[in-house]
C-alpha positions in Angstrom: 16.6 29.8 -10.9 17.1 26.9 -8.2 20.6 25.5 -8.0 19.6 22.1 -6.5 16.4 20.1 -7.6 14.5 17.2 -5.4 11.8 15.0 -5.0 10.4 13.1 -2.3 9.9 9.0 -2.8 6.9 8.4 -0.8 4.8 4.9 0.0 1.5 6.5 1.1 -2.2 5.5 0.5 -5.6 7.7 0.6 -7.7 6.3 3.4 -10.2 8.2 1.3 -10.3 6.0 -1.2 -9.8 3.1 0.9 -12.6 3.7 2.8 -14.9 4.1 -0.3 -13.3 0.7 -2.1 -14.9 -0.9 1.3 -18.3 0.5 1.1 -18.6 -0.8 -2.7 -17.3 -3.9 -1.2 -20.0 -3.8 1.1 -22.6 -3.3 -1.6 -21.6 -5.9 -3.6 -21.1 -8.6 -0.6 -24.9 -7.5 0.4 -26.4 -8.1 -3.1 -24.3 -12.2 -3.6 -26.7 -14.6 -3.0 -23.9 -17.3 -1.3 -23.3 -14.7 1.4 -26.9 -14.4 2.4 -27.3 -15.8 6.0 -23.8 -15.6 6.4 -22.3 -14.1 9.8 -19.4 -12.4 7.3 -19.1 -8.5 7.9 -15.8 -6.2 7.8 -14.9 -2.8 9.3 -12.5 0.0 8.8 -10.8 1.4 11.7 -8.1 4.2 10.8 -5.6 1.8 8.7 -6.8 -1.6 9.7 -9.5 -3.5 7.9 -11.3 -6.7 10.1 -12.8 -9.2 8.4 -15.3 -11.6 10.4 -16.4 -14.8 8.2 -18.1 -17.8 9.1 -15.3 -20.0 7.1 -11.7 -19.5 6.0 -13.4 -20.0 2.0 -15.9 -17.0 2.9 -13.3 -14.9 4.2 -11.2 -15.7 1.2 -13.7 -14.9 -0.8 -14.2 -11.4 0.7 -10.5 -10.6 0.7 -10.8 -11.2 -3.2 -13.5 -8.5 -3.9 -12.0 -6.5 -1.6 -8.8 -6.6 -3.3 -11.0 -6.2 -7.0 -12.3 -2.8 -5.3 -8.8 -1.9 -4.4 -7.1 -3.0 -7.9 -9.9 -0.9 -9.8 -8.6 2.5 -7.8 -5.6 1.8 -8.2 -4.6 1.2 -5.0 -1.6 -1.0 -4.6 -2.1 -4.7 -3.3 1.3 -4.3 -1.6 0.6 -2.0 0.6 -1.7 -4.5 2.6 -0.2 -6.8 5.0 -2.4 -9.6 6.1 -2.7 -10.7 9.7 -3.0 -14.5 11.0 -6.6 -16.1 10.4 -7.8 -16.7 13.9 -10.8 -18.5 15.4 -13.5 -16.0 16.4 -17.0 -16.1 19.0 -19.4 -18.1 17.4 -17.8 -20.5 15.1 -16.4 -17.7 12.9 -13.0 -16.7 11.9 -11.2 -13.1 11.7 -8.4 -11.4 9.9 -7.2 -8.3 10.4 -5.4 -6.7 7.0 -3.1 -3.7 7.7 -2.9 -0.8 5.3 1.1 0.1 5.5 1.5 3.8 5.2 5.1 5.2 4.7 8.6 3.0 3.4 10.0 0.9 6.4 13.5 2.2 7.3 15.3 -0.7 6.8 13.9 -0.7 3.2 14.5 3.1 3.0 18.1 2.2 3.7 18.1 -0.7 0.7 16.6 1.9 -1.2 19.4 4.8 -0.8 22.1 1.8 -1.5 20.8 0.8 -4.2 20.4 5.0 -6.0 24.0 5.1 -4.5 25.6 2.1 -5.9 23.4 3.1 -9.3 26.2 6.0 -10.2 23.8 8.7 -10.8 24.9 12.0 -9.3 21.9 12.7 -6.8 22.0 12.9 -3.1 19.3 10.6 -1.3 18.6 11.0 2.2 15.6 9.4 4.5 13.5 11.5 6.6 10.9 10.0 8.2 8.8 7.3 6.4 9.9 9.3 3.0 13.4 9.9 1.5 14.0 12.7 -0.4 16.4 12.6 -3.5 18.2 15.9 -4.4 20.6 17.1 -7.2 21.8 19.6 -9.3 20.6 17.8 -12.6 17.5 17.6 -13.8 18.0 14.4 -15.9 19.7 12.8 -13.2 16.6 13.1 -10.9 14.3 11.7 -13.9 17.3 8.8 -14.1 16.8 7.8 -10.4 12.9 8.0 -11.2 13.2 5.1 -13.6 15.5 2.9 -12.0 13.0 3.2 -8.6 9.8 2.7 -11.2 11.8 -0.7 -12.5 12.4 -2.0 -9.4 10.1 -4.9 -9.1 11.3 -6.6 -5.7 10.2 -3.5 -3.4 7.7 -4.5 -0.8 6.0 -1.3 -0.9 4.5 0.8 -3.8 6.2 4.1 -4.5 5.2 7.3 -5.7 7.0 10.9 -5.8 5.8 13.9 -4.6 6.9 17.0 -3.4 8.8 18.6 -7.1 10.8 21.8 -6.3 
């Protein structure tokens, strides 16, 4: 029997699910009457979604469609980072939406401080873009999970993995 238990706090998005959501958004866009004859298109390259449209109104409509498809697939909208809307060739506008992966170091430090200040007897350490929480008592680990889930002002979505 293990004397110490642990799990990782991570913030990841499955790119396959994102690709599926983008494909569904493209299908919906192709069938919409208000987008016929427009230069609206978007493509997913790695973790960046590039959207090009005739004007800001159409661009924002595309973003609403994409957000709806993401929400249906339980992809947190906190994992999206919106770039600046810029002018593109042919009188169009362009925006890049980045899908964030991992917990930023500064945010991980804040999360470690919150866990330490809570008084729960666990150890937490930053490991790259995730946070390892370990302790001798499973109840303490569950208390940390409840604490982290209750934090609504986190700028990223959290999930728990690698239970040991």
